[in-house]
C-alpha positions as CSV (number, residue, x, y, z in Angstrom):
1,M,145.4,3.9,-161.4
2,S,147.5,2.3,-164.4
3,S,147.2,4.1,-167.6
4,T,146.3,2.4,-171.0
5,A,147.8,4.4,-173.7
6,T,147.2,2.9,-177.1
7,A,148.0,3.7,-180.9
8,E,144.5,3.9,-181.7
9,E,143.8,7.0,-179.4
10,Y,146.5,8.8,-181.6
11,K,145.4,11.4,-184.0
12,L,146.7,14.6,-185.5
13,V,144.7,17.5,-183.9
14,E,144.3,20.6,-185.4
15,T,146.8,23.8,-185.3
16,R,145.3,26.0,-182.9
17,L,146.5,29.3,-184.7
18,Q,146.1,29.2,-188.2
19,E,145.2,31.6,-191.1
20,K,143.9,30.7,-194.7
21,L,145.5,33.0,-197.4
22,A,144.2,34.2,-200.8
23,D,147.0,33.0,-202.5
24,G,145.4,29.1,-201.3
25,T,148.3,28.6,-198.9
26,T,147.5,28.3,-194.5
27,R,150.0,30.4,-192.3
28,C,150.8,28.8,-189.0
29,N,150.8,31.4,-186.7
30,L,152.3,29.9,-183.7
31,C,155.5,31.0,-183.6
32,L,157.6,34.1,-185.5
33,W,158.6,31.5,-188.8
34,Q,154.4,32.1,-189.9
35,C,154.9,29.5,-192.2
36,R,153.0,29.4,-195.0
37,L,152.1,25.9,-196.3
38,K,150.7,24.1,-199.1
39,H,148.7,21.2,-199.4
40,G,151.3,17.9,-198.5
41,Q,153.7,20.6,-196.8
42,R,155.4,20.8,-193.3
43,G,156.5,23.5,-191.6
44,F,159.7,24.5,-190.5
45,C,159.8,23.0,-187.4
46,Q,158.8,19.7,-188.6
47,A,155.8,18.7,-186.5
48,H,152.7,20.5,-188.7
49,V,151.1,19.8,-191.9
50,N,148.8,21.2,-194.6
51,R,146.2,18.7,-195.5
52,H,143.9,20.1,-198.2
53,G,144.2,24.0,-196.9
54,T,144.2,22.6,-193.0
55,L,147.1,22.7,-190.8
56,Y,147.5,19.1,-187.9
57,N,150.3,18.9,-185.4
58,L,151.7,15.4,-186.2
59,S,153.2,15.1,-182.5
60,Y,150.2,15.5,-180.3
61,G,150.9,13.9,-177.6
62,I,153.9,11.9,-178.7
63,I,156.3,11.6,-176.4
64,S,160.1,11.9,-176.6
65,A,161.3,12.0,-172.7
66,M,160.7,12.2,-169.5
67,D,162.2,13.1,-166.4
68,I,161.6,13.9,-162.4
69,G,163.9,16.3,-160.5
70,P,163.7,19.4,-159.0
71,I,162.5,22.9,-160.6
72,E,165.6,24.7,-160.2
73,D,167.4,22.4,-162.8
74,K,164.8,24.3,-165.2
75,P,166.7,26.6,-164.0
76,V,164.3,28.0,-162.1
77,K,164.5,29.8,-158.6
78,H,161.8,32.0,-157.5
79,F,159.0,30.0,-158.2
80,R,157.8,27.2,-156.0
81,P,161.4,26.3,-155.1
82,G,161.8,22.9,-153.5
83,T,159.3,21.2,-155.2
84,R,159.9,18.8,-158.1
85,V,158.4,18.8,-161.5
86,M,158.0,16.3,-164.8
87,S,160.0,17.2,-167.2
88,V,158.4,16.1,-170.9
89,G,159.2,16.8,-174.4
90,S,158.4,15.8,-177.5
91,Y,159.8,16.4,-181.0
92,G,160.7,19.5,-183.3
93,C,162.0,23.4,-182.5
94,N,161.9,26.1,-185.0
95,F,165.4,26.8,-184.3
96,R,168.9,25.4,-185.5
97,C,171.5,25.7,-183.2
98,G,174.8,24.3,-183.8
99,G,175.4,23.4,-180.3
100,C,172.5,21.8,-179.7
101,H,172.7,19.1,-177.1
102,N,169.0,17.5,-178.0
103,L,169.8,16.8,-181.3
104,E,167.6,14.2,-182.3
105,I,164.8,15.3,-179.7
106,S,165.0,18.7,-180.7
107,W,164.7,19.0,-184.6
108,G,163.3,15.3,-184.8
109,T,163.5,15.3,-188.3
110,D,163.7,11.2,-188.1
111,A,161.0,10.9,-185.2
112,L,158.5,13.5,-187.3
113,D,159.1,11.8,-190.5
114,A,158.0,8.6,-189.3
115,L,154.4,10.0,-187.8
116,A,154.0,11.7,-191.3
117,R,154.2,7.9,-192.8
118,G,152.6,5.9,-190.3
119,E,155.3,4.2,-189.2
120,S,156.2,5.7,-186.1
121,T,156.2,3.3,-182.7
122,A,156.8,7.1,-180.6
123,V,155.2,6.6,-177.2
124,H,151.6,8.5,-177.1
125,A,149.8,9.9,-173.6
126,T,146.7,11.8,-173.8
127,A,146.9,15.0,-171.7
128,E,145.0,13.2,-168.9
129,Q,147.3,10.2,-169.3
130,L,150.4,12.7,-168.5
131,V,148.4,14.4,-165.4
132,E,147.6,11.0,-164.0
133,A,150.9,10.0,-164.3
134,A,152.2,13.5,-162.6
135,L,149.9,13.3,-159.8
136,R,150.7,9.4,-159.3
137,H,154.9,10.3,-159.2
138,G,153.9,12.7,-156.3
139,V,155.4,16.0,-158.0
140,E,153.8,19.2,-158.0
141,G,154.6,20.0,-161.5
142,I,154.6,19.3,-165.0
143,A,157.4,21.5,-167.6
144,F,157.6,21.3,-171.1
145,T,161.4,20.8,-172.2
146,Y,164.1,19.5,-174.4
147,S,162.2,20.2,-177.5
148,E,160.9,23.8,-178.1
149,P,157.0,23.6,-176.8
150,A,155.7,26.5,-179.1
151,V,155.5,23.6,-181.9
152,W,153.7,21.7,-179.2
153,L,151.1,24.2,-178.3
154,E,148.1,22.0,-178.7
155,Y,149.1,19.6,-176.4
156,V,151.2,21.9,-174.1
157,L,147.3,24.0,-173.0
158,D,145.5,20.7,-173.1
159,V,147.8,19.2,-170.5
160,S,148.1,22.9,-168.5
161,Q,144.4,23.2,-168.8
162,R,144.1,19.4,-166.7
163,A,147.2,20.2,-164.8
164,R,145.6,23.0,-163.4
165,E,142.8,21.8,-162.2
166,A,144.6,19.0,-160.6
167,G,146.4,21.5,-158.5
168,L,150.0,21.4,-160.4
169,Y,151.7,24.0,-161.8
170,T,153.3,24.3,-165.3
171,V,156.9,25.7,-166.5
172,Y,157.3,26.2,-170.5
173,V,160.9,25.8,-171.2
174,S,161.3,28.6,-174.3
175,N,163.8,30.0,-177.3
176,S,160.8,32.9,-177.3
177,F,160.4,32.9,-180.7
178,V,156.7,32.6,-180.7
179,T,153.6,34.7,-181.6
180,D,151.8,36.6,-179.1
181,E,148.8,35.2,-180.3
182,A,150.3,31.8,-178.8
183,L,151.0,33.7,-175.5
184,E,147.7,35.1,-175.2
185,L,146.2,31.7,-174.9
186,M,149.5,30.1,-173.3
187,A,148.5,33.2,-170.3
188,P,145.9,31.8,-167.8
189,W,147.3,28.2,-168.1
190,V,151.0,28.3,-168.0
191,D,152.4,29.1,-164.9
192,V,156.3,30.0,-165.7
193,L,158.5,30.9,-168.8
194,C,162.0,30.0,-168.4
195,S,163.8,31.4,-171.7
196,D,166.6,31.5,-173.2
197,I,168.2,35.2,-174.4
198,K,171.1,33.3,-176.5
199,S,172.8,36.8,-177.6
200,L,172.0,40.6,-178.7
201,D,173.6,40.3,-181.8
202,N,171.2,39.8,-184.6
203,E,173.7,37.9,-186.7
204,F,174.1,35.2,-184.1
205,Y,170.4,34.6,-183.9
206,K,170.6,34.9,-187.8
207,K,173.1,32.1,-188.3
208,I,170.3,29.7,-185.7
209,C,167.2,31.0,-187.0
210,P,166.6,32.9,-190.5
211,R,164.1,34.7,-189.6
212,A,164.8,35.7,-186.0
213,T,165.9,39.1,-184.3
214,V,166.4,40.0,-181.2
215,Q,164.5,42.5,-180.8
216,Q,161.9,39.7,-181.6
217,V,162.7,37.5,-178.8
218,L,163.1,40.3,-176.2
219,D,159.5,41.5,-177.1
220,S,158.3,37.8,-176.4
221,V,159.8,37.9,-172.9
222,E,159.0,41.0,-172.4
223,R,154.7,40.1,-173.2
224,A,155.2,36.9,-171.2
225,H,156.1,38.9,-168.3
226,Q,153.4,41.4,-169.6
227,L,150.2,38.6,-169.3
228,G,151.2,37.7,-165.7
229,I,153.6,34.7,-166.9
230,H,156.5,34.1,-164.2
231,V,159.7,34.5,-166.3
232,E,163.3,34.1,-165.4
233,T,165.9,34.0,-168.3
234,R,168.8,32.6,-168.8
235,T,172.6,32.6,-171.2
236,N,174.6,30.4,-172.2
237,V,177.9,31.7,-172.7
238,I,179.5,30.7,-175.3
239,P,183.5,30.8,-176.0
240,G,184.2,33.2,-179.2
241,Y,180.5,33.4,-180.1
242,N,178.4,35.7,-177.1
243,D,180.5,35.8,-174.8
244,D,181.7,39.8,-174.9
245,P,181.5,41.4,-171.1
246,A,180.2,44.4,-172.7
247,M,176.9,42.2,-174.4
248,H,176.5,40.7,-171.0
249,K,176.1,44.1,-169.2
250,Q,173.7,44.9,-172.2
251,I,171.5,41.8,-171.6
252,A,171.2,42.2,-167.8
253,E,170.2,45.8,-168.3
254,W,167.5,45.2,-170.4
255,I,166.2,42.6,-167.7
256,H,166.5,45.2,-165.7
257,D,164.6,47.5,-167.2
258,H,161.9,45.3,-168.9
259,L,161.3,42.7,-166.2
260,G,162.6,44.2,-163.2
261,A,165.5,44.5,-160.7
262,D,164.4,41.2,-159.2
263,S,164.1,38.9,-162.3
264,P,166.3,35.9,-161.8
265,W,168.8,35.6,-164.5
266,H,171.0,32.3,-164.9
267,I,174.6,32.0,-166.7
268,T,174.9,28.4,-167.9
269,K,178.2,26.7,-169.3
270,F,178.6,25.7,-173.1
271,F,179.7,22.2,-173.3
272,P,181.1,20.7,-176.6
273,A,178.3,19.6,-179.3
274,F,177.3,18.8,-182.8
275,K,178.5,21.5,-185.1
276,L,180.5,23.0,-182.2
277,G,182.3,20.3,-181.1
278,D,186.2,21.9,-181.2
279,V,184.9,25.2,-179.3
280,P,185.8,24.4,-175.6
281,P,183.9,24.5,-172.8
282,T,182.5,28.0,-170.8
283,P,185.8,29.4,-168.9
284,S,185.0,29.7,-165.0
285,E,185.9,33.4,-165.2
286,S,183.7,34.3,-168.6
287,L,180.7,32.8,-166.3
288,W,181.3,35.1,-162.9
289,Q,182.5,37.8,-164.9
290,A,179.0,38.1,-166.5
291,H,177.5,37.7,-162.8
292,D,179.7,40.9,-162.2
293,Q,178.2,42.4,-164.9
294,A,174.6,41.7,-164.0
295,R,174.9,43.0,-160.8
296,Q,176.6,46.1,-161.8
297,A,173.8,46.7,-164.0
298,G,171.7,46.5,-160.9
299,L,170.0,42.7,-161.1
300,T,169.6,41.4,-157.6
301,Q,169.1,37.2,-158.5
302,V,172.1,35.7,-160.6
303,Y,172.7,32.3,-160.9
304,V,175.9,30.8,-162.1
305,Y,176.1,27.2,-163.8
306,D,179.6,26.1,-163.7
307,D,179.0,22.7,-164.3
308,K,175.5,23.1,-166.3
309,G,174.7,24.2,-170.0
310,C,171.0,23.3,-171.2
311,D,167.7,21.6,-169.5
312,C,168.9,18.6,-171.3
313,A,167.1,14.8,-171.4
314,E,168.9,12.5,-169.1
315,E,169.0,8.5,-170.2
316,N,167.3,7.1,-167.4
317,L,163.8,5.6,-166.7
318,P,162.3,4.8,-170.2
319,V,159.0,6.5,-170.9
320,D,157.1,3.5,-170.6
321,A,157.9,3.3,-166.9
322,Y,156.6,6.8,-166.3
323,L,153.6,6.4,-167.8
324,D,152.8,2.9,-166.1
325,A,151.6,1.2,-169.1
326,D,151.9,-1.8,-171.5
327,P,155.1,-1.1,-173.5
328,D,154.0,-2.9,-176.3
329,K,150.7,-1.0,-176.6
330,L,152.8,2.2,-176.0
331,H,155.0,1.3,-178.6
332,E,152.6,0.3,-181.3
333,V,152.6,1.9,-184.7
334,K,151.1,5.1,-185.1
335,K,148.6,5.6,-187.9
336,C,147.3,8.5,-188.8
337,A,143.2,8.4,-189.3
338,S,144.0,10.0,-192.8
339,D,146.0,9.2,-196.1
340,C,145.3,12.0,-197.8
341,C,148.6,13.5,-198.4
342,G,150.1,10.2,-199.7
343,D,153.7,10.8,-200.0
344,E,154.0,14.2,-200.0
345,G,152.6,14.4,-196.4
346,V,156.6,14.2,-195.8
347,L,157.3,16.8,-198.0
348,L,160.0,19.4,-196.0
349,K,159.8,23.3,-197.1
350,K,162.3,24.5,-199.6
351,Y,164.2,26.3,-197.5
352,E,165.0,23.6,-194.8
353,R,165.6,21.2,-197.4
354,Q,168.7,23.9,-198.6
355,L,169.6,24.3,-194.9
356,Q,169.9,20.1,-194.3
357,S,172.3,20.1,-197.5
358,G,174.2,23.5,-196.9
């Protein structure tokens, strides 16, 4: 059956976790930024906007990239090995990693500005259409990746519920800077969390997210495990930034003590990108040294990727091909059903403007 996604189906969807405050702002409780927004303002992720006191997700159903491959590429080794997933991403992130390889997708500045202005020609697919596409291509699961799925949670939940009904599993690839409330919404429907543990140094996290702490990330990873989500963790080893062997042992000890000795840890190679373009690729010996530290800490499932860094979007088939739809219809201009904000709809939070100019 061929999907027939049209621009008319695009609409802003109310943010699932929001709280109206006494000072007239509305707080988003999807991620741990917990942005407090006035009318016309967008959160740090840029994907949620306040319109007269109600928060809406701009990116619901908007697809930036799709690909099909083995679940092991996420990387996930201990859930349904040998099966294939349809990976899908949107736009927006609550981190600003200096070595990001998915910059245009993950940060999504231009794409989300276009959506806010009613000028976007990005591909849109309903939850039903995405699940239909996965079934048509014969995969066993759907992975939310490339961008940070926490800022796309409304769509993640709708797709995951329909995927479960269709016999498909779901994988959530995340930085885990997310609230307990969001995890509790996901737990009944999302099967796998593949989460970064980037460092145990708070200053490392502060550079990519001024509000983030190591403990917040670790608490979220552990909470997902407690809720029954299958958890696998990964660390991208960046020379000069998070390559201290003693810290790698501490990460492994934390995994051992909080997730279990058999919980998989994936150690990946850094490749130069963006602001870290002058940093060399991770030496093989650093990766294997981290592996040895993990084994000494008692972890039994440790994987080294000497040729792989992040779960990046590949330039393969266009999204149109996966959705089996008319490209002209898929790329029609997306007009928001409400124009109450006018130009205010593209405002960024003050701290975001400061970061961009810094």
